[in-house]
C-alpha positions in Angstrom: -13.1 -9.6 0.0 -11.2 -12.7 -0.5 -13.8 -14.9 1.3 -16.6 -13.3 -0.6 -14.9 -13.9 -4.0 -14.3 -17.6 -3.0 -17.8 -18.1 -1.8 -18.8 -16.8 -5.3 -16.4 -19.4 -6.8 -14.3 -16.6 -8.1 -11.1 -18.6 -7.2 -8.7 -17.1 -9.7 -9.3 -13.4 -9.0 -6.3 -11.7 -7.6 -6.5 -8.8 -5.2 -4.2 -5.8 -5.1 -4.4 -3.7 -2.1 -3.4 0.0 -2.4 -1.7 -0.4 1.2 0.4 2.8 1.6 0.2 6.0 -0.1 2.7 8.6 1.4 2.0 12.3 1.3 4.4 13.8 -1.1 5.1 16.7 -3.2 5.5 14.5 -6.2 1.7 14.5 -6.8 1.6 18.4 -7.0 2.6 18.6 -10.6 -0.1 16.1 -11.6 -2.8 17.7 -9.8 -1.7 20.9 -11.4 -1.7 19.3 -15.0 -5.1 17.7 -14.7 -6.7 20.7 -12.9 -7.6 19.0 -9.7 -5.3 21.2 -7.4 -8.2 23.7 -7.5 -10.8 21.2 -6.1 -8.7 20.7 -3.0 -9.3 24.4 -1.9 -7.4 24.8 1.5 -7.6 21.0 2.1 -4.5 19.1 2.7 -4.2 15.4 1.4 -1.6 14.9 4.2 -4.5 14.3 6.6 -5.2 10.9 5.2 -1.9 10.1 3.3 0.9 8.4 5.4 3.7 10.3 7.0 7.0 9.1 5.1 8.7 9.5 8.5 6.4 6.9 9.9 7.5 3.7 8.2 5.8 1.4 11.0 2.4 2.7 9.8 2.9 1.3 6.3 4.2 -2.0 7.5 1.1 -2.4 9.7 -1.2 -1.5 6.7 0.7 -4.2 4.3 0.5 -6.8 7.1 -3.1 -6.1 7.6 -4.1 -6.2 3.9 -2.3 -9.5 3.5 -3.9 -11.1 6.4 -7.4 -9.9 4.8 -6.5 -11.8 1.7 -4.7 -9.5 -0.6 -2.3 -11.3 -3.1 -0.2 -8.2 -3.6 0.3 -4.7 -2.2 1.2 -1.3 -3.5 3.2 1.3 -1.9 3.3 4.9 -3.6 5.4 6.8 -4.4 8.2 4.4 -4.7 10.9 6.7 -5.7 11.6 8.0 -2.1 10.2 5.1 -0.2 12.6 2.4 -1.2 13.7 1.7 2.3 10.1 1.3 3.6 9.5 -1.1 0.6 12.8 -3.0 1.6 11.6 -3.2 5.1 8.1 -4.3 4.2 9.7 -7.2 1.8 12.1 -8.3 4.8 9.5 -8.0 7.5 6.9 -10.0 5.4 9.6 -12.6 4.6 10.3 -12.9 8.2 6.5 -13.2 8.9 6.2 -15.9 6.3 8.9 -17.9 7.9 6.9 -17.7 11.1 3.8 -18.8 9.2 2.0 -15.4 9.6 1.8 -14.7 5.9 1.7 -17.2 3.0 2.0 -14.8 0.0 5.4 -13.8 -1.5 6.0 -9.9 -1.5 8.4 -8.5 -3.9 9.2 -4.6 -4.2 9.5 -3.2 -7.7 
């Protein structure tokens, strides 16, 4: 995506990657409030959302998104994944020191 933007001379466009969305019960009340829970039927979003117990998967996705040209990344929900976000920040800083990543990453 970054390469295509630059080829089209869109040099000041920033890319935010939705790198990691963990499966969480926090999303249930929102789905109920907007009436989308019924659309799921018997489906389970955990089949494509990340397992909070597997922090390595998120680190891999963040690294891949940054390598593809993302300027910033999003990890959700942040309320119970602070340790993963902190690890992401630390690992990216270490990677930046080794020349692997050139963009700053800050958890909020």
